BALO-958918 format. One line per 10 residues: number of its first residue (from 1); for each residue x, y, z of C-alpha. Coordinates in Angstrom, 2 decimals, padded with zeros to 5 digits, always signed. Layout:
N
NUM) X/Y/Z; ... $
This chain:
355
1) +021.35/+001.81/-041.99; +025.16/+002.64/-041.45; +024.57/+006.16/-041.15; +021.66/+005.28/-038.65; +023.71/+003.35/-036.50; +026.50/+005.69/-036.43; +023.89/+008.44/-035.54; +022.37/+005.68/-032.80; +025.67/+005.61/-031.30; +026.49/+009.25/-031.14 $
11) +023.17/+009.38/-029.01; +023.69/+006.35/-026.84; +027.33/+008.24/-026.32; +026.08/+011.55/-025.22; +024.36/+012.89/-022.19; +020.83/+013.20/-023.45; +019.38/+009.89/-022.62; +020.65/+010.07/-019.06; +019.21/+013.45/-018.94; +016.01/+012.35/-020.29 $
21) +016.07/+009.28/-017.93; +016.72/+011.37/-015.04; +013.61/+013.67/-015.55; +011.54/+010.93/-016.09; +012.48/+009.24/-013.00; +012.61/+012.42/-010.79; +008.74/+013.26/-012.78; +007.85/+009.23/-011.75; +008.93/+009.33/-008.21; +007.16/+012.86/-007.28 $
31) +004.30/+011.69/-008.85; +004.39/+008.60/-006.92; +005.31/+010.48/-003.82; +002.58/+012.99/-004.10; -000.26/+010.43/-004.79; +000.17/+009.31/-001.07; -001.05/+006.13/+000.36; -003.22/+003.82/-001.39; -006.00/+001.86/+000.33; -005.37/-001.71/-001.24 $
41) -007.27/-003.87/+000.94; -010.51/-005.62/-000.53; -012.93/-005.06/+003.10; -016.39/-005.24/+001.62; -019.67/-003.30/+003.13; -022.11/-005.43/+001.70; -025.85/-003.79/+002.34; -024.48/-001.08/+004.40; -026.51/+002.10/+003.70; -023.22/+005.27/+002.94 $
51) -024.58/+008.56/+002.35; -021.82/+010.78/+000.45; -022.51/+014.95/+000.38; -021.14/+016.33/-002.96; -020.95/+013.11/-004.62; -021.37/+013.93/-008.15; -017.38/+015.03/-008.83; -014.42/+014.68/-007.67; -013.23/+013.13/-004.67; -016.75/+012.62/-003.66 $
61) -017.66/+010.79/-007.14; -014.29/+008.72/-006.60; -015.54/+007.25/-003.24; -018.52/+006.59/-004.35; -017.87/+004.26/-007.21; -015.11/+002.62/-004.58; -017.93/+002.00/-001.98; -020.36/+000.78/-004.83; -017.98/-001.88/-005.94; -017.37/-002.87/-002.19 $
71) -021.26/-003.61/-001.82; -022.26/-000.32/-000.13; -025.83/+001.04/-000.83; -025.02/+004.76/-002.10; -027.07/+007.61/-001.57; -025.56/+010.40/-003.79; -026.59/+013.64/-001.65; -026.40/+016.23/-004.49; -027.63/+020.05/-005.31; -027.79/+019.70/-008.90 $
81) -029.97/+016.63/-010.14; -028.14/+016.49/-013.61; -024.84/+016.21/-012.35; -026.44/+013.59/-010.05; -027.89/+011.89/-013.28; -024.67/+011.75/-015.01; -023.09/+010.78/-011.98; -025.23/+007.81/-011.55; -024.52/+006.84/-015.02; -020.86/+006.73/-014.79 $
91) -021.27/+004.30/-011.53; -023.62/+001.96/-013.29; -020.90/+001.45/-016.34; -018.73/+000.17/-014.17; -020.28/-001.69/-011.68; -023.80/-002.03/-013.06; -025.48/-004.21/-009.63; -024.41/-001.48/-007.59; -027.02/-000.11/-005.57; -026.71/+003.80/-006.05 $
101) -029.64/+006.50/-005.90; -029.19/+010.32/-006.02; -031.23/+012.20/-003.60; -031.49/+016.15/-004.02; -029.60/+018.15/-001.03; -028.20/+021.80/-000.84; -025.58/+021.87/+002.20; -026.17/+025.96/+001.65; -030.07/+025.58/+002.90; -031.51/+024.21/+006.34 $
111) -035.14/+023.99/+004.52; -033.34/+021.57/+002.15; -031.15/+019.52/+004.83; -034.59/+018.80/+006.82; -036.21/+018.20/+004.29; -033.84/+015.38/+003.02; -033.66/+013.76/+006.34; -037.05/+013.74/+006.80; -036.92/+011.63/+003.65; -034.57/+009.55/+004.80 $
121) -036.53/+008.73/+007.95; -039.26/+007.45/+005.87; -037.44/+005.52/+003.36; -034.69/+003.84/+005.90; -034.38/+002.02/+009.70; -030.57/+003.26/+009.96; -027.37/+004.67/+008.29; -023.96/+003.03/+008.69; -022.08/+005.76/+007.25; -022.03/+009.26/+006.62 $
131) -019.52/+011.31/+004.67; -019.85/+014.80/+004.67; -017.99/+015.53/+001.43; -019.60/+018.61/-000.21; -017.36/+021.90/+000.42; -016.91/+025.32/-001.50; -013.47/+027.11/-001.62; -012.59/+030.47/-002.19; -015.92/+032.24/-002.70; -016.34/+035.86/-002.74 $
141) -018.58/+037.44/+000.22; -022.25/+036.14/-000.06; -025.25/+034.89/+002.54; -027.39/+032.11/+002.26; -031.13/+032.25/+002.07; -030.88/+031.78/+005.92; -028.57/+034.54/+006.36; -025.13/+032.81/+006.65; -021.98/+033.25/+004.71; -022.04/+030.39/+002.29 $
151) -018.53/+029.23/+002.84; -019.15/+028.77/+007.02; -022.75/+027.26/+006.25; -021.87/+024.82/+003.41; -018.48/+023.58/+004.90; -019.53/+023.66/+008.50; -022.99/+024.79/+009.68; -024.89/+022.50/+006.98; -022.47/+019.46/+008.33; -023.05/+020.04/+011.54 $
161) -026.92/+020.29/+011.13; -027.09/+017.05/+009.06; -025.03/+015.15/+011.43; -027.23/+015.79/+014.41; -030.20/+014.80/+012.61; -029.05/+011.88/+011.27; -027.38/+010.96/+014.85; -030.75/+008.56/+015.40; -030.30/+006.72/+012.50; -026.51/+006.09/+012.62 $
171) -027.01/+004.63/+016.24; -029.30/+001.90/+014.43; -026.16/+000.93/+012.58; -024.12/-001.82/+014.24; -021.25/+001.05/+013.68; -021.88/+004.39/+012.53; -019.57/+006.11/+011.00; -019.25/+009.88/+010.63; -016.43/+010.98/+007.89; -016.03/+014.70/+008.05 $
181) -013.78/+015.75/+004.94; -011.53/+018.61/+006.51; -008.12/+019.77/+004.81; -004.70/+020.83/+005.50; -006.10/+024.41/+005.60; -007.36/+023.90/+008.75; -003.97/+024.73/+010.44; -004.04/+028.54/+009.13; -007.53/+028.67/+010.54; -008.90/+030.92/+012.95 $
191) -011.84/+031.01/+014.50; -013.84/+033.79/+014.67; -016.14/+033.30/+017.65; -017.69/+036.75/+017.46; -018.19/+036.95/+013.81; -018.30/+033.89/+012.55; -019.89/+035.25/+009.47; -016.74/+037.46/+009.20; -019.08/+040.56/+008.41; -016.45/+042.81/+009.60 $
201) -013.54/+041.61/+007.55; -014.10/+039.01/+005.04; -011.31/+037.08/+003.49; -012.17/+034.28/+000.88; -008.89/+032.02/+002.04; -009.70/+032.85/+005.69; -013.27/+031.61/+005.39; -012.31/+028.33/+004.02; -009.73/+027.77/+006.91; -012.11/+028.88/+009.52 $
211) -014.39/+026.70/+008.08; -012.29/+023.63/+008.18; -010.59/+024.22/+011.35; -014.53/+024.51/+012.86; -015.23/+021.37/+011.48; -012.21/+019.31/+012.44; -012.84/+020.96/+016.01; -016.38/+019.78/+015.73; -015.70/+016.51/+014.91; -013.14/+015.53/+018.19 $
221) -015.73/+017.62/+020.25; -018.68/+015.24/+018.92; -016.88/+012.00/+019.55; -016.43/+012.97/+023.11; -020.03/+013.11/+023.37; -020.93/+010.07/+021.65; -018.11/+008.00/+023.41; -020.86/+005.76/+025.04; -022.90/+005.24/+021.60; -022.64/+003.09/+018.69 $
231) -021.09/+005.91/+016.77; -017.57/+006.80/+016.09; -016.43/+009.98/+013.96; -013.44/+011.35/+012.34; -011.82/+014.06/+010.22; -009.86/+013.61/+007.54; -007.63/+015.58/+004.79; -007.67/+014.26/+001.27; -004.57/+016.25/+000.76; -004.14/+018.78/-002.31 $
241) -006.07/+017.29/-004.78; -007.09/+018.40/-008.50; -009.94/+017.69/-011.03; -012.25/+018.53/-008.18; -014.02/+021.99/-009.23; -012.43/+023.88/-006.44; -009.39/+025.07/-008.40; -011.22/+026.75/-010.82; -011.81/+029.75/-007.96; -008.18/+030.58/-007.40 $
251) -007.09/+033.66/-008.45; -004.19/+032.01/-010.44; -007.18/+030.05/-012.25; -009.20/+032.99/-013.52; -007.41/+033.67/-016.90; -006.38/+030.93/-020.03; -002.84/+032.16/-019.81; -002.40/+031.70/-016.09; -004.41/+028.39/-016.47; -001.92/+027.18/-019.04 $
261) +000.93/+028.37/-016.51; +000.58/+026.41/-013.66; -001.52/+023.41/-015.14; +001.64/+021.50/-015.67; +002.35/+021.96/-011.54; -001.16/+021.39/-010.74; -000.84/+017.74/-012.62; +002.81/+017.62/-010.77; +001.99/+018.22/-007.29; -001.68/+017.48/-006.48 $
271) -003.16/+014.44/-006.26; -006.32/+013.01/-008.68; -009.53/+012.51/-007.36; -009.47/+008.40/-007.11; -005.71/+009.31/-005.34; -007.46/+011.67/-002.69; -010.08/+009.78/-001.64; -008.22/+006.76/-000.20; -008.01/+007.65/+002.95; -011.89/+008.21/+003.13 $
281) -012.37/+004.60/+002.18; -010.07/+003.37/+004.52; -012.05/+005.47/+006.99; -015.52/+003.63/+005.62; -014.69/+000.06/+005.51; -011.54/-001.00/+007.51; -012.86/-002.94/+010.44; -009.71/-002.14/+012.72; -011.52/+001.42/+013.21; -014.74/+000.46/+014.59 $
291) -013.48/+001.63/+018.15; -011.50/+004.44/+017.33; -012.89/+007.73/+017.09; -012.11/+011.38/+016.81; -009.00/+011.66/+015.45; -007.74/+013.38/+012.55; -006.35/+011.28/+009.65; -004.30/+011.78/+006.57; -002.81/+009.04/+004.12; -004.61/+006.47/+006.14 $
301) -002.82/+007.63/+009.39; -003.81/+009.50/+012.37; -001.97/+013.04/+012.28; -001.87/+015.47/+014.85; -004.38/+018.25/+013.90; -004.04/+022.14/+014.77; -003.53/+022.92/+018.37; -006.71/+024.57/+018.45; -008.65/+021.06/+018.28; -007.42/+020.31/+021.35 $
311) -008.82/+022.70/+023.18; -012.03/+021.74/+025.05; -012.97/+024.77/+026.25; -012.96/+026.12/+022.61; -014.57/+023.14/+021.31; -017.25/+023.38/+024.14; -018.14/+026.90/+023.38; -017.78/+026.07/+019.51; -020.60/+023.59/+019.92; -022.66/+025.61/+021.97 $
321) -022.80/+028.53/+019.72; -023.53/+026.53/+016.60; -026.58/+024.45/+018.05; -027.84/+028.24/+018.60; -027.24/+029.27/+015.18; -028.78/+026.10/+013.56; -031.83/+026.33/+016.15; -030.98/+022.54/+017.88; -030.51/+021.05/+021.16; -027.62/+018.85/+020.55 $
331) -027.22/+017.40/+023.95; -030.71/+016.93/+024.02; -030.43/+014.44/+020.61; -027.39/+012.63/+022.32; -029.48/+012.09/+025.65; -031.88/+010.07/+023.99; -029.08/+008.07/+021.92; -027.70/+007.10/+025.38; -031.16/+006.66/+027.25; -028.87/+008.37/+030.28 $
341) -029.46/+011.45/+032.08; -028.35/+014.67/+030.97; -026.51/+015.77/+033.69; -024.45/+012.59/+033.64; -023.37/+013.55/+030.15; -022.49/+016.57/+030.88; -020.31/+016.01/+034.03; -018.11/+013.40/+032.06; -017.55/+014.84/+028.76; -014.61/+016.71/+029.59 $
351) -012.76/+013.88/+030.77; -013.71/+011.95/+027.77; -012.15/+014.69/+025.74; -008.62/+013.63/+026.53; -008.04/+010.94/+023.67 $
């Protein structure tokens, strides 16, 4: 016993305990900081119908769980039926009374998007919240069945089309909300307006950044077009998040040893999906945002997006080009929402863009 006491005294009198305590405190501080703001309010959305694309794993799944716990009627719009079934079972384990269903939707196929929407019109009189969360990152170049580069289609063209087709149902909600999940990568994005498919020179990183920039530009421009409707829309960055399935496409994640090397850093400096979904939940449920539209959020705060997002002429050109690509008349859809003449809407939209 005396020997143990002597050894213990020697240990406590050395600098090792202080060094260990320092590192534990430093790691805890970093994890707390990168975790970001947590939305702690208990606002309910009982009975509100929420569509979440890509809701089977990662941020989408954690968002679905959170909103289901608040009384939302969740529609998991998922490409893989088996993954959808597993996600549904997990949510039900935590919240047995939650109203959650799975609907198949492939954001990479125009026909799938249209069929999904047609079924919704048959089954629902309104949609309250649309969360465009599904995305891919660092994909090798490939074209979808409709002939579009996959990253562009899934991350931007698909959400653009889905959003427009659902506008009539969203407008029947007391406060329809569109939440487009962007990324910090949009700051590095450039729009290849003459080659959105990037057929001339493709780069995985640039394709992802372009798609998220386009989605963020679209969000602000759509908000200006919808200013006289019941619908608001937001772009949001969840931050850098691990365990989403996206990181496996990074070059450093393509071998066992590289994964082993960078895993501690990923754990230390990236959010987990539950932390990553907090801003999305905030935008979906907070009543103070009912009249706020067109802004870019991160960590439950308005942040300045890329300067390109502020360019109304670029936004208009992108909007019109995208309407032609997905073969819709976006202005005609919005005209019917407002019940106004198209000429009046065209005249006012540039003035409405400055907010």
